[in-house]
HTML snippet that shows the backbone in 3Dmol.js (N, CA, C, O; Angstrom):
<script src="https://3Dmol.org/build/3Dmol-min.js"></script>
<div id="view" style="width:600px;height:400px;position:relative"></div>
<script>
const pdb = `
ATOM      1  N   MET A   1     126.777 -70.006  17.235  1.00  0.00           N
ATOM      2  CA  MET A   1     125.831 -69.063  16.386  1.00  0.00           C
ATOM      3  C   MET A   1     127.219 -67.861  16.323  1.00  0.00           C
ATOM      4  O   MET A   1     128.073 -67.502  17.133  1.00  0.00           O
ATOM      5  N   SER A   2     127.003 -67.640  15.421  1.00  0.00           N
ATOM      6  CA  SER A   2     127.946 -66.433  14.908  1.00  0.00           C
ATOM      7  C   SER A   2     127.205 -64.780  15.881  1.00  0.00           C
ATOM      8  O   SER A   2     126.184 -64.754  16.568  1.00  0.00           O
ATOM      9  N   LYS A   3     128.084 -63.706  15.608  1.00  0.00           N
ATOM     10  CA  LYS A   3     127.400 -62.496  16.285  1.00  0.00           C
ATOM     11  C   LYS A   3     126.235 -62.116  15.317  1.00  0.00           C
ATOM     12  O   LYS A   3     125.139 -61.996  15.863  1.00  0.00           O
ATOM     13  N   LYS A   4     126.291 -61.907  13.963  1.00  0.00           N
ATOM     14  CA  LYS A   4     125.349 -61.590  13.167  1.00  0.00           C
ATOM     15  C   LYS A   4     124.187 -62.667  13.499  1.00  0.00           C
ATOM     16  O   LYS A   4     123.100 -62.461  14.039  1.00  0.00           O
ATOM     17  N   GLN A   5     124.469 -63.286  13.252  1.00  0.00           N
ATOM     18  CA  GLN A   5     123.135 -63.909  14.520  1.00  0.00           C
ATOM     19  C   GLN A   5     122.304 -63.881  15.152  1.00  0.00           C
ATOM     20  O   GLN A   5     121.104 -63.659  14.990  1.00  0.00           O
ATOM     21  N   LYS A   6     123.302 -64.264  16.464  1.00  0.00           N
ATOM     22  CA  LYS A   6     122.561 -63.481  17.801  1.00  0.00           C
ATOM     23  C   LYS A   6     121.828 -62.394  17.801  1.00  0.00           C
ATOM     24  O   LYS A   6     120.920 -61.983  18.523  1.00  0.00           O
ATOM     25  N   LEU A   7     122.579 -61.840  16.510  1.00  0.00           N
ATOM     26  CA  LEU A   7     122.385 -60.105  16.660  1.00  0.00           C
ATOM     27  C   LEU A   7     120.601 -59.803  15.493  1.00  0.00           C
ATOM     28  O   LEU A   7     119.890 -58.801  15.420  1.00  0.00           O
ATOM     29  N   LEU A   8     120.511 -60.765  15.002  1.00  0.00           N
ATOM     30  CA  LEU A   8     119.258 -61.421  13.890  1.00  0.00           C
ATOM     31  C   LEU A   8     118.082 -62.067  14.947  1.00  0.00           C
ATOM     32  O   LEU A   8     116.924 -61.673  15.082  1.00  0.00           O
ATOM     33  N   VAL A   9     118.593 -62.907  15.473  1.00  0.00           N
ATOM     34  CA  VAL A   9     117.221 -63.633  16.852  1.00  0.00           C
ATOM     35  C   VAL A   9     116.955 -62.208  17.937  1.00  0.00           C
ATOM     36  O   VAL A   9     115.772 -61.897  18.076  1.00  0.00           O
ATOM     37  N   GLN A  10     117.823 -61.499  18.563  1.00  0.00           N
ATOM     38  CA  GLN A  10     117.638 -60.474  19.395  1.00  0.00           C
ATOM     39  C   GLN A  10     116.571 -58.969  18.214  1.00  0.00           C
ATOM     40  O   GLN A  10     115.701 -58.182  18.586  1.00  0.00           O
ATOM     41  N   MET A  11     116.989 -59.102  17.292  1.00  0.00           N
ATOM     42  CA  MET A  11     116.106 -58.077  16.448  1.00  0.00           C
ATOM     43  C   MET A  11     114.882 -58.800  16.350  1.00  0.00           C
ATOM     44  O   MET A  11     114.060 -57.953  15.999  1.00  0.00           O
ATOM     45  N   VAL A  12     114.342 -59.832  16.460  1.00  0.00           N
ATOM     46  CA  VAL A  12     113.322 -60.862  15.933  1.00  0.00           C
ATOM     47  C   VAL A  12     112.749 -60.612  17.278  1.00  0.00           C
ATOM     48  O   VAL A  12     111.613 -60.139  17.281  1.00  0.00           O
ATOM     49  N   SER A  13     113.365 -60.856  18.517  1.00  0.00           N
ATOM     50  CA  SER A  13     112.562 -61.112  19.954  1.00  0.00           C
ATOM     51  C   SER A  13     111.954 -59.615  20.246  1.00  0.00           C
ATOM     52  O   SER A  13     110.953 -59.507  20.954  1.00  0.00           O
ATOM     53  N   ASN A  14     112.577 -58.496  19.690  1.00  0.00           N
ATOM     54  CA  ASN A  14     112.562 -57.347  20.175  1.00  0.00           C
ATOM     55  C   ASN A  14     112.713 -56.166  18.842  1.00  0.00           C
ATOM     56  O   ASN A  14     113.656 -56.376  18.079  1.00  0.00           O
ATOM     57  N   GLN A  15     112.466 -55.827  18.760  1.00  0.00           N
ATOM     58  CA  GLN A  15     111.876 -54.648  17.370  1.00  0.00           C
ATOM     59  C   GLN A  15     112.439 -53.077  18.455  1.00  0.00           C
ATOM     60  O   GLN A  15     113.129 -52.159  18.012  1.00  0.00           O
ATOM     61  N   LYS A  16     111.965 -53.163  19.716  1.00  0.00           N
ATOM     62  CA  LYS A  16     112.353 -51.696  20.130  1.00  0.00           C
ATOM     63  C   LYS A  16     113.278 -51.186  20.836  1.00  0.00           C
ATOM     64  O   LYS A  16     113.302 -50.054  21.317  1.00  0.00           O
ATOM     65  N   ASN A  17     114.272 -52.237  20.933  1.00  0.00           N
ATOM     66  CA  ASN A  17     115.739 -51.821  21.645  1.00  0.00           C
ATOM     67  C   ASN A  17     117.136 -52.097  20.929  1.00  0.00           C
ATOM     68  O   ASN A  17     118.130 -52.616  21.438  1.00  0.00           O
ATOM     69  N   VAL A  18     116.917 -51.457  19.154  1.00  0.00           N
ATOM     70  CA  VAL A  18     118.264 -52.416  18.477  1.00  0.00           C
ATOM     71  C   VAL A  18     118.525 -50.805  17.780  1.00  0.00           C
ATOM     72  O   VAL A  18     117.820 -49.983  17.195  1.00  0.00           O
ATOM     73  N   ARG A  19     120.153 -50.908  18.277  1.00  0.00           N
ATOM     74  CA  ARG A  19     120.992 -49.912  17.788  1.00  0.00           C
ATOM     75  C   ARG A  19     120.812 -49.180  16.270  1.00  0.00           C
ATOM     76  O   ARG A  19     120.690 -50.057  15.415  1.00  0.00           O
ATOM     77  N   PHE A  20     120.764 -47.880  15.726  1.00  0.00           N
ATOM     78  CA  PHE A  20     121.358 -48.600  13.659  1.00  0.00           C
ATOM     79  C   PHE A  20     121.961 -48.842  13.734  1.00  0.00           C
ATOM     80  O   PHE A  20     122.164 -49.866  13.082  1.00  0.00           O
ATOM     81  N   ASP A  21     123.251 -48.273  14.675  1.00  0.00           N
ATOM     82  CA  ASP A  21     124.451 -49.178  13.855  1.00  0.00           C
ATOM     83  C   ASP A  21     124.532 -50.434  13.253  1.00  0.00           C
ATOM     84  O   ASP A  21     125.087 -50.973  12.295  1.00  0.00           O
ATOM     85  N   ASP A  22     123.408 -50.827  14.610  1.00  0.00           N
ATOM     86  CA  ASP A  22     123.685 -52.849  14.455  1.00  0.00           C
ATOM     87  C   ASP A  22     122.395 -53.318  13.190  1.00  0.00           C
ATOM     88  O   ASP A  22     122.183 -54.500  12.916  1.00  0.00           O
ATOM     89  N   LEU A  23     121.775 -52.366  12.652  1.00  0.00           N
ATOM     90  CA  LEU A  23     120.114 -52.592  12.043  1.00  0.00           C
ATOM     91  C   LEU A  23     121.461 -52.621  10.911  1.00  0.00           C
ATOM     92  O   LEU A  23     122.199 -53.597  11.044  1.00  0.00           O
ATOM     93  N   MET A  24     121.740 -51.860  10.072  1.00  0.00           N
ATOM     94  CA  MET A  24     123.000 -51.190   8.839  1.00  0.00           C
ATOM     95  C   MET A  24     123.991 -52.357   8.815  1.00  0.00           C
ATOM     96  O   MET A  24     124.602 -52.894   7.891  1.00  0.00           O
ATOM     97  N   LEU A  25     123.950 -52.562  10.081  1.00  0.00           N
ATOM     98  CA  LEU A  25     125.422 -54.067  10.058  1.00  0.00           C
ATOM     99  C   LEU A  25     124.508 -54.898   9.699  1.00  0.00           C
ATOM    100  O   LEU A  25     124.981 -55.450   8.705  1.00  0.00           O
ATOM    101  N   LEU A  26     123.268 -55.414   9.946  1.00  0.00           N
ATOM    102  CA  LEU A  26     122.654 -56.487   9.612  1.00  0.00           C
ATOM    103  C   LEU A  26     122.248 -56.417   8.422  1.00  0.00           C
ATOM    104  O   LEU A  26     121.981 -57.492   7.885  1.00  0.00           O
ATOM    105  N   ALA A  27     122.069 -55.147   7.624  1.00  0.00           N
ATOM    106  CA  ALA A  27     121.606 -54.929   6.024  1.00  0.00           C
ATOM    107  C   ALA A  27     122.231 -54.853   5.262  1.00  0.00           C
ATOM    108  O   ALA A  27     121.802 -54.686   4.121  1.00  0.00           O
ATOM    109  N   THR A  28     124.149 -54.982   5.664  1.00  0.00           N
ATOM    110  CA  THR A  28     124.837 -55.257   5.227  1.00  0.00           C
ATOM    111  C   THR A  28     125.508 -56.499   4.562  1.00  0.00           C
ATOM    112  O   THR A  28     126.117 -56.723   3.516  1.00  0.00           O
ATOM    113  N   HIS A  29     125.085 -57.241   5.729  1.00  0.00           N
ATOM    114  CA  HIS A  29     125.579 -58.529   5.590  1.00  0.00           C
ATOM    115  C   HIS A  29     124.875 -59.128   4.864  1.00  0.00           C
ATOM    116  O   HIS A  29     125.188 -60.252   4.472  1.00  0.00           O
ATOM    117  N   LEU A  30     123.636 -58.464   4.471  1.00  0.00           N
ATOM    118  CA  LEU A  30     122.392 -58.812   3.872  1.00  0.00           C
ATOM    119  C   LEU A  30     122.597 -59.371   2.754  1.00  0.00           C
ATOM    120  O   LEU A  30     122.384 -60.511   2.342  1.00  0.00           O
ATOM    121  N   GLY A  31     123.229 -58.044   2.101  1.00  0.00           N
ATOM    122  CA  GLY A  31     123.298 -58.297   0.463  1.00  0.00           C
ATOM    123  C   GLY A  31     122.975 -56.164  -0.076  1.00  0.00           C
ATOM    124  O   GLY A  31     123.047 -55.486  -1.101  1.00  0.00           O
ATOM    125  N   PHE A  32     122.621 -55.944   1.427  1.00  0.00           N
ATOM    126  CA  PHE A  32     122.428 -54.221   1.293  1.00  0.00           C
ATOM    127  C   PHE A  32     123.896 -53.086   1.049  1.00  0.00           C
ATOM    128  O   PHE A  32     124.658 -52.803   1.974  1.00  0.00           O
ATOM    129  N   ASN A  33     123.993 -52.753   0.149  1.00  0.00           N
ATOM    130  CA  ASN A  33     124.466 -51.985  -0.230  1.00  0.00           C
ATOM    131  C   ASN A  33     124.876 -49.842   0.380  1.00  0.00           C
ATOM    132  O   ASN A  33     125.989 -49.596  -0.084  1.00  0.00           O
ATOM    133  N   LEU A  34     124.542 -49.061   0.845  1.00  0.00           N
ATOM    134  CA  LEU A  34     124.756 -48.178   1.274  1.00  0.00           C
ATOM    135  C   LEU A  34     125.062 -46.863  -0.193  1.00  0.00           C
ATOM    136  O   LEU A  34     126.120 -46.343  -0.549  1.00  0.00           O
ATOM    137  N   GLU A  35     123.588 -46.684  -0.755  1.00  0.00           N
ATOM    138  CA  GLU A  35     123.761 -45.648  -1.906  1.00  0.00           C
ATOM    139  C   GLU A  35     123.833 -44.947  -1.682  1.00  0.00           C
ATOM    140  O   GLU A  35     124.706 -44.214  -2.147  1.00  0.00           O
ATOM    141  N   ARG A  36     122.921 -44.539  -0.720  1.00  0.00           N
ATOM    142  CA  ARG A  36     123.134 -42.216  -0.747  1.00  0.00           C
ATOM    143  C   ARG A  36     122.833 -42.212   0.754  1.00  0.00           C
ATOM    144  O   ARG A  36     122.261 -43.214   1.183  1.00  0.00           O
ATOM    145  N   VAL A  37     123.188 -41.060   1.771  1.00  0.00           N
ATOM    146  CA  VAL A  37     122.769 -40.627   2.377  1.00  0.00           C
ATOM    147  C   VAL A  37     122.508 -39.096   2.665  1.00  0.00           C
ATOM    148  O   VAL A  37     123.355 -38.204   2.636  1.00  0.00           O
ATOM    149  N   SER A  38     120.906 -38.949   3.002  1.00  0.00           N
ATOM    150  CA  SER A  38     120.963 -37.847   2.688  1.00  0.00           C
ATOM    151  C   SER A  38     119.973 -37.187   3.927  1.00  0.00           C
ATOM    152  O   SER A  38     118.826 -37.631   3.974  1.00  0.00           O
ATOM    153  N   GLY A  39     120.243 -36.474   4.615  1.00  0.00           N
ATOM    154  CA  GLY A  39     119.867 -35.884   5.690  1.00  0.00           C
ATOM    155  C   GLY A  39     119.923 -37.079   6.392  1.00  0.00           C
ATOM    156  O   GLY A  39     120.566 -38.045   5.980  1.00  0.00           O
ATOM    157  N   SER A  40     119.305 -37.074   7.400  1.00  0.00           N
ATOM    158  CA  SER A  40     118.953 -38.820   8.317  1.00  0.00           C
ATOM    159  C   SER A  40     119.303 -40.093   7.910  1.00  0.00           C
ATOM    160  O   SER A  40     119.901 -41.031   8.438  1.00  0.00           O
ATOM    161  N   HIS A  41     118.506 -39.785   6.274  1.00  0.00           N
ATOM    162  CA  HIS A  41     118.144 -41.415   5.479  1.00  0.00           C
ATOM    163  C   HIS A  41     118.859 -41.924   5.173  1.00  0.00           C
ATOM    164  O   HIS A  41     119.614 -41.524   4.287  1.00  0.00           O
ATOM    165  N   HIS A  42     118.966 -43.030   5.744  1.00  0.00           N
ATOM    166  CA  HIS A  42     120.470 -43.811   4.668  1.00  0.00           C
ATOM    167  C   HIS A  42     119.200 -44.635   3.727  1.00  0.00           C
ATOM    168  O   HIS A  42     118.189 -45.194   4.151  1.00  0.00           O
ATOM    169  N   HIS A  43     119.715 -44.456   2.214  1.00  0.00           N
ATOM    170  CA  HIS A  43     119.404 -44.901   1.492  1.00  0.00           C
ATOM    171  C   HIS A  43     120.629 -46.171   0.772  1.00  0.00           C
ATOM    172  O   HIS A  43     121.692 -45.916   0.206  1.00  0.00           O
ATOM    173  N   LEU A  44     119.964 -47.650   1.071  1.00  0.00           N
ATOM    174  CA  LEU A  44     120.572 -48.764   0.662  1.00  0.00           C
ATOM    175  C   LEU A  44     119.719 -49.593  -0.451  1.00  0.00           C
ATOM    176  O   LEU A  44     118.504 -49.741  -0.580  1.00  0.00           O
ATOM    177  N   ARG A  45     120.518 -49.942  -0.995  1.00  0.00           N
ATOM    178  CA  ARG A  45     119.799 -50.857  -1.784  1.00  0.00           C
ATOM    179  C   ARG A  45     120.382 -52.655  -2.293  1.00  0.00           C
ATOM    180  O   ARG A  45     121.524 -52.821  -2.721  1.00  0.00           O
ATOM    181  N   HIS A  46     119.487 -53.710  -2.160  1.00  0.00           N
ATOM    182  CA  HIS A  46     120.257 -54.737  -2.550  1.00  0.00           C
ATOM    183  C   HIS A  46     121.401 -55.037  -3.826  1.00  0.00           C
ATOM    184  O   HIS A  46     121.144 -54.558  -4.931  1.00  0.00           O
ATOM    185  N   HIS A  47     122.290 -55.603  -3.692  1.00  0.00           N
ATOM    186  CA  HIS A  47     123.566 -55.313  -5.070  1.00  0.00           C
ATOM    187  C   HIS A  47     122.357 -56.204  -5.539  1.00  0.00           C
ATOM    188  O   HIS A  47     121.702 -55.616  -6.399  1.00  0.00           O
ATOM    189  N   THR A  48     121.906 -57.360  -5.247  1.00  0.00           N
ATOM    190  CA  THR A  48     120.963 -58.949  -6.716  1.00  0.00           C
ATOM    191  C   THR A  48     119.809 -57.742  -7.392  1.00  0.00           C
ATOM    192  O   THR A  48     119.616 -57.051  -8.392  1.00  0.00           O
ATOM    193  N   LEU A  49     119.131 -58.130  -5.799  1.00  0.00           N
ATOM    194  CA  LEU A  49     117.873 -57.585  -6.225  1.00  0.00           C
ATOM    195  C   LEU A  49     117.369 -56.621  -6.397  1.00  0.00           C
ATOM    196  O   LEU A  49     118.300 -55.883  -6.076  1.00  0.00           O
ATOM    197  N   SER A  50     116.563 -55.953  -6.674  1.00  0.00           N
ATOM    198  CA  SER A  50     115.881 -54.537  -7.282  1.00  0.00           C
ATOM    199  C   SER A  50     114.459 -54.169  -5.809  1.00  0.00           C
ATOM    200  O   SER A  50     113.240 -54.045  -5.694  1.00  0.00           O
ATOM    201  N   ILE A  51     115.305 -54.149  -5.256  1.00  0.00           N
ATOM    202  CA  ILE A  51     115.112 -54.351  -3.115  1.00  0.00           C
ATOM    203  C   ILE A  51     115.652 -52.764  -3.018  1.00  0.00           C
ATOM    204  O   ILE A  51     116.649 -52.515  -3.697  1.00  0.00           O
ATOM    205  N   LYS A  52     115.030 -51.589  -2.169  1.00  0.00           N
ATOM    206  CA  LYS A  52     115.124 -50.813  -1.454  1.00  0.00           C
ATOM    207  C   LYS A  52     114.703 -50.488  -0.276  1.00  0.00           C
ATOM    208  O   LYS A  52     113.577 -50.431   0.220  1.00  0.00           O
ATOM    209  N   LEU A  53     116.047 -50.220   0.224  1.00  0.00           N
ATOM    210  CA  LEU A  53     115.154 -50.003   2.081  1.00  0.00           C
ATOM    211  C   LEU A  53     115.618 -48.118   2.455  1.00  0.00           C
ATOM    212  O   LEU A  53     116.329 -47.511   1.653  1.00  0.00           O
ATOM    213  N   ASN A  54     115.050 -47.384   3.830  1.00  0.00           N
ATOM    214  CA  ASN A  54     115.666 -46.179   4.158  1.00  0.00           C
ATOM    215  C   ASN A  54     115.361 -46.818   5.050  1.00  0.00           C
ATOM    216  O   ASN A  54     114.492 -47.657   5.287  1.00  0.00           O
ATOM    217  N   LEU A  55     116.344 -46.252   5.680  1.00  0.00           N
ATOM    218  CA  LEU A  55     116.762 -46.275   7.332  1.00  0.00           C
ATOM    219  C   LEU A  55     116.991 -45.077   7.688  1.00  0.00           C
ATOM    220  O   LEU A  55     117.609 -44.363   6.897  1.00  0.00           O
ATOM    221  N   GLN A  56     116.572 -44.554   8.923  1.00  0.00           N
ATOM    222  CA  GLN A  56     117.025 -44.029   9.851  1.00  0.00           C
ATOM    223  C   GLN A  56     117.483 -43.981  11.192  1.00  0.00           C
ATOM    224  O   GLN A  56     117.417 -45.083  11.735  1.00  0.00           O
ATOM    225  N   SER A  57     118.129 -42.651  12.234  1.00  0.00           N
ATOM    226  CA  SER A  57     118.742 -43.000  13.456  1.00  0.00           C
ATOM    227  C   SER A  57     117.483 -42.243  14.289  1.00  0.00           C
ATOM    228  O   SER A  57     116.964 -41.153  14.049  1.00  0.00           O
ATOM    229  N   ALA A  58     117.325 -42.752  14.847  1.00  0.00           N
ATOM    230  CA  ALA A  58     116.600 -41.856  15.834  1.00  0.00           C
ATOM    231  C   ALA A  58     117.452 -42.237  17.381  1.00  0.00           C
ATOM    232  O   ALA A  58     117.308 -43.158  18.185  1.00  0.00           O
ATOM    233  N   GLN A  59     118.402 -41.018  17.330  1.00  0.00           N
ATOM    234  CA  GLN A  59     118.685 -40.821  18.911  1.00  0.00           C
ATOM    235  C   GLN A  59     119.988 -41.600  19.081  1.00  0.00           C
ATOM    236  O   GLN A  59     120.668 -41.574  20.107  1.00  0.00           O
ATOM    237  N   GLY A  60     120.299 -42.365  17.867  1.00  0.00           N
ATOM    238  CA  GLY A  60     120.983 -43.582  18.097  1.00  0.00           C
ATOM    239  C   GLY A  60     119.995 -45.185  18.131  1.00  0.00           C
ATOM    240  O   GLY A  60     120.669 -46.203  17.972  1.00  0.00           O
ATOM    241  N   GLN A  61     118.890 -45.313  18.276  1.00  0.00           N
ATOM    242  CA  GLN A  61     118.741 -46.410  17.846  1.00  0.00           C
ATOM    243  C   GLN A  61     117.806 -46.192  16.023  1.00  0.00           C
ATOM    244  O   GLN A  61     117.670 -45.329  15.156  1.00  0.00           O
ATOM    245  N   ALA A  62     117.313 -47.864  16.354  1.00  0.00           N
ATOM    246  CA  ALA A  62     116.699 -48.252  14.338  1.00  0.00           C
ATOM    247  C   ALA A  62     115.402 -47.764  15.019  1.00  0.00           C
ATOM    248  O   ALA A  62     115.301 -47.615  16.237  1.00  0.00           O
ATOM    249  N   LYS A  63     114.502 -47.548  14.201  1.00  0.00           N
ATOM    250  CA  LYS A  63     113.352 -47.355  14.070  1.00  0.00           C
ATOM    251  C   LYS A  63     112.280 -48.292  14.610  1.00  0.00           C
ATOM    252  O   LYS A  63     111.491 -47.656  13.910  1.00  0.00           O
ATOM    253  N   PRO A  64     111.600 -49.094  15.123  1.00  0.00           N
ATOM    254  CA  PRO A  64     111.336 -50.395  14.931  1.00  0.00           C
ATOM    255  C   PRO A  64     110.065 -50.931  13.451  1.00  0.00           C
ATOM    256  O   PRO A  64     110.028 -52.081  13.014  1.00  0.00           O
ATOM    257  N   TYR A  65     109.292 -49.938  13.009  1.00  0.00           N
ATOM    258  CA  TYR A  65     108.911 -50.308  12.121  1.00  0.00           C
ATOM    259  C   TYR A  65     109.737 -49.876  11.001  1.00  0.00           C
ATOM    260  O   TYR A  65     109.213 -49.193  10.122  1.00  0.00           O
ATOM    261  N   GLN A  66     110.929 -50.186  10.934  1.00  0.00           N
ATOM    262  CA  GLN A  66     112.080 -50.275  10.000  1.00  0.00           C
ATOM    263  C   GLN A  66     112.700 -51.323  10.201  1.00  0.00           C
ATOM    264  O   GLN A  66     113.293 -51.922   9.303  1.00  0.00           O
ATOM    265  N   VAL A  67     112.637 -51.872  11.958  1.00  0.00           N
ATOM    266  CA  VAL A  67     113.536 -53.157  11.390  1.00  0.00           C
ATOM    267  C   VAL A  67     112.201 -54.167  11.438  1.00  0.00           C
ATOM    268  O   VAL A  67     112.370 -55.378  11.296  1.00  0.00           O
ATOM    269  N   ARG A  68     111.297 -53.789  11.578  1.00  0.00           N
ATOM    270  CA  ARG A  68     109.595 -54.802  10.374  1.00  0.00           C
ATOM    271  C   ARG A  68     110.333 -55.260   9.202  1.00  0.00           C
ATOM    272  O   ARG A  68     110.614 -56.382   8.780  1.00  0.00           O
ATOM    273  N   GLN A  69     110.610 -53.861   8.723  1.00  0.00           N
ATOM    274  CA  GLN A  69     110.820 -53.843   7.131  1.00  0.00           C
ATOM    275  C   GLN A  69     111.891 -55.145   6.877  1.00  0.00           C
ATOM    276  O   GLN A  69     111.665 -56.223   6.328  1.00  0.00           O
ATOM    277  N   LEU A  70     113.244 -54.584   7.539  1.00  0.00           N
ATOM    278  CA  LEU A  70     113.427 -55.256   7.480  1.00  0.00           C
ATOM    279  C   LEU A  70     113.106 -57.044   7.749  1.00  0.00           C
ATOM    280  O   LEU A  70     113.069 -57.855   6.824  1.00  0.00           O
ATOM    281  N   LEU A  71     113.001 -57.218   8.479  1.00  0.00           N
ATOM    282  CA  LEU A  71     112.398 -58.873   8.820  1.00  0.00           C
ATOM    283  C   LEU A  71     111.997 -59.142   7.552  1.00  0.00           C
ATOM    284  O   LEU A  71     112.833 -59.552   6.746  1.00  0.00           O
ATOM    285  N   VAL A  72     110.917 -58.992   7.246  1.00  0.00           N
ATOM    286  CA  VAL A  72     109.845 -58.969   6.462  1.00  0.00           C
ATOM    287  C   VAL A  72     110.585 -59.223   5.303  1.00  0.00           C
ATOM    288  O   VAL A  72     110.702 -60.414   5.014  1.00  0.00           O
ATOM    289  N   MET A  73     111.028 -58.538   4.687  1.00  0.00           N
ATOM    290  CA  MET A  73     112.164 -58.507   3.468  1.00  0.00           C
ATOM    291  C   MET A  73     112.375 -59.394   3.462  1.00  0.00           C
ATOM    292  O   MET A  73     111.735 -60.196   2.782  1.00  0.00           O
ATOM    293  N   ILE A  74     113.851 -59.892   4.561  1.00  0.00           N
ATOM    294  CA  ILE A  74     114.209 -61.187   4.890  1.00  0.00           C
ATOM    295  C   ILE A  74     113.603 -62.345   4.323  1.00  0.00           C
ATOM    296  O   ILE A  74     114.283 -63.160   3.699  1.00  0.00           O
ATOM    297  N   GLU A  75     112.267 -62.490   4.507  1.00  0.00           N
ATOM    298  CA  GLU A  75     111.165 -63.593   4.771  1.00  0.00           C
ATOM    299  C   GLU A  75     110.630 -63.688   3.637  1.00  0.00           C
ATOM    300  O   GLU A  75     110.194 -64.731   3.148  1.00  0.00           O
ATOM    301  N   MET A  76     110.624 -62.377   3.033  1.00  0.00           N
ATOM    302  CA  MET A  76     109.901 -62.781   1.930  1.00  0.00           C
ATOM    303  C   MET A  76     110.934 -63.530   0.477  1.00  0.00           C
ATOM    304  O   MET A  76     110.621 -64.355  -0.381  1.00  0.00           O
ATOM    305  N   HIS A  77     112.279 -62.749   0.751  1.00  0.00           N
ATOM    306  CA  HIS A  77     113.295 -62.647  -0.368  1.00  0.00           C
ATOM    307  C   HIS A  77     114.528 -64.078  -0.355  1.00  0.00           C
ATOM    308  O   HIS A  77     115.375 -64.713  -0.984  1.00  0.00           O
ATOM    309  N   GLN A  78     113.689 -63.882   1.067  1.00  0.00           N
ATOM    310  CA  GLN A  78     115.094 -64.954   1.676  1.00  0.00           C
ATOM    311  C   GLN A  78     116.060 -65.165   1.553  1.00  0.00           C
ATOM    312  O   GLN A  78     116.648 -66.130   1.066  1.00  0.00           O
ATOM    313  N   LEU A  79     116.566 -63.691   2.271  1.00  0.00           N
ATOM    314  CA  LEU A  79     118.069 -63.496   2.743  1.00  0.00           C
ATOM    315  C   LEU A  79     118.774 -63.922   3.054  1.00  0.00           C
ATOM    316  O   LEU A  79     118.501 -63.986   4.253  1.00  0.00           O
ATOM    317  N   ARG A  80     119.843 -64.461   2.907  1.00  0.00           N
ATOM    318  CA  ARG A  80     120.772 -65.028   3.691  1.00  0.00           C
ATOM    319  C   ARG A  80     121.648 -64.207   3.906  1.00  0.00           C
ATOM    320  O   ARG A  80     121.574 -63.159   3.265  1.00  0.00           O
ATOM    321  N   MET A  81     122.867 -64.396   4.950  1.00  0.00           N
ATOM    322  CA  MET A  81     124.412 -63.460   5.662  1.00  0.00           C
ATOM    323  C   MET A  81     124.970 -64.044   4.017  1.00  0.00           C
ATOM    324  O   MET A  81     124.711 -64.995   3.280  1.00  0.00           O
ATOM    325  N   GLU A  82     125.943 -62.741   3.991  1.00  0.00           N
ATOM    326  CA  GLU A  82     127.115 -63.028   2.147  1.00  0.00           C
ATOM    327  C   GLU A  82     127.691 -64.684   3.142  1.00  0.00           C
ATOM    328  O   GLU A  82     127.212 -65.816   3.087  1.00  0.00           O
ATOM    329  N   ASP A  83     128.396 -64.360   3.636  1.00  0.00           N
ATOM    330  CA  ASP A  83     129.597 -65.451   4.684  1.00  0.00           C
ATOM    331  C   ASP A  83     128.131 -66.745   4.916  1.00  0.00           C
ATOM    332  O   ASP A  83     128.677 -67.845   5.000  1.00  0.00           O
ATOM    333  N   GLU A  84     127.029 -66.862   4.997  1.00  0.00           N
ATOM    334  CA  GLU A  84     126.501 -67.984   5.132  1.00  0.00           C
ATOM    335  C   GLU A  84     126.258 -68.800   3.102  1.00  0.00           C
ATOM    336  O   GLU A  84     126.526 -68.204   2.059  1.00  0.00           O
ATOM    337  N   SER A  85     125.661 -70.324   3.254  1.00  0.00           N
ATOM    338  CA  SER A  85     125.922 -70.809   2.496  1.00  0.00           C
ATOM    339  C   SER A  85     124.840 -71.354   1.612  1.00  0.00           C
ATOM    340  O   SER A  85     125.132 -71.999   0.604  1.00  0.00           O
TER     341      SER A  85
END
`;
const viewer = $3Dmol.createViewer("view");
viewer.addModel(pdb, "pdb");
viewer.setStyle({}, {cartoon: {color: "spectrum"}});
viewer.zoomTo();
viewer.render();
</script>
């Protein structure tokens, strides 16, 4: 299991203890590109689908509801890591 897959499994099991950098890394590997940063808000857009994601860091931690939002998007749109087939 790759580091990215382990990170995803960790996020599914515990959405409260996720580092913001790890959430951004996972979003990037799922095909999201950083569109802009406005204050603490990081605006991301998927490169092939028309879905947007807004993430904020809370003292270096990801907000649990935003982790859940990404997990729902993964399931709804059947997103896969870019290096997987």
